[in-house]
matplotlib code that plots the C-alpha trace (Angstrom):
import matplotlib.pyplot as plt

x = [-27.4, -26.0, -28.2, -27.3, -26.2, -23.8, -22.4, -19.8, -18.8, -15.2, -14.3, -15.2, -13.0, -10.1, -10.5, -10.7, -7.5, -5.6, -6.7, -5.7, -2.3, -1.7, -2.4, 0.0, 2.8, 2.2, 2.5, 5.6, 7.1, 6.5, 8.7, 11.4, 14.9, 17.7, 19.3, 16.2, 15.9, 19.5, 19.0, 16.3, 18.7, 17.2, 13.6, 10.9, 9.6, 7.2, 5.6, 5.2, 4.0, 1.5, 0.2, -0.1, -2.0, -4.4, -5.1, -5.8, -8.0, -9.9, -10.3, -11.8, -14.2, -15.2, -15.7, -17.9, -19.9, -20.4, -21.0, -22.9, -23.4, -26.9, -28.8, -29.3, -32.8, -34.9, -35.0, -31.1, -31.2, -33.6, -31.5]
y = [-6.8, -10.1, -13.1, -15.7, -18.3, -15.8, -14.6, -17.4, -17.6, -18.8, -16.3, -13.5, -14.9, -15.5, -12.1, -10.3, -12.1, -11.2, -7.6, -7.3, -9.0, -7.1, -3.8, -4.7, -5.7, -2.6, -0.3, -2.2, -1.9, 1.8, 2.2, -0.3, 0.8, 1.1, -2.0, -4.1, -3.0, -3.8, -7.2, -7.9, -6.9, -3.4, -4.6, -3.3, -6.9, -6.1, -3.3, -5.3, -8.4, -6.3, -4.7, -8.1, -9.4, -6.4, -7.2, -10.9, -10.0, -7.5, -10.1, -12.6, -10.1, -9.0, -12.6, -13.2, -10.0, -10.8, -14.5, -15.1, -18.7, -20.1, -20.7, -24.4, -25.7, -26.7, -30.3, -30.5, -29.6, -32.4, -35.2]
z = [-10.5, -11.7, -11.8, -9.2, -11.8, -13.3, -9.9, -9.7, -13.4, -13.4, -16.1, -13.7, -11.0, -13.3, -15.0, -11.6, -10.3, -13.5, -13.1, -9.5, -10.0, -13.2, -11.4, -8.6, -11.1, -13.2, -10.2, -9.0, -12.5, -12.6, -9.4, -10.2, -9.3, -11.9, -10.3, -10.8, -14.4, -15.0, -13.4, -16.0, -18.8, -19.3, -19.6, -17.2, -16.8, -14.0, -16.0, -19.2, -17.4, -15.5, -18.7, -20.3, -17.3, -17.4, -21.0, -20.3, -17.3, -19.4, -22.1, -19.7, -18.3, -21.8, -22.8, -19.8, -20.6, -24.3, -24.0, -20.7, -19.6, -19.8, -16.6, -15.9, -16.5, -13.5, -14.7, -14.5, -10.8, -9.9, -11.4]

ax = plt.figure().add_subplot(projection="3d")
ax.plot(x, y, z, "-o")
ax.set_aspect("equal")
plt.show()
């Protein structure tokens, strides 16, 4: 279980949001109609943007995992 001080690390929140939105865009991109693809000049923009967002979200979560933030010292909380 995550320590309380790491529970609300902003990298986890941002990474999670990128993963969720990236997954939504990727699924949307997989089922784009021919008209939507033509509208984007032949590029499956939803698919590629979703994949990019998944990579960025994964990088944020990996960064949070590899370089955890230090817990504040008790003297910092008193001041």
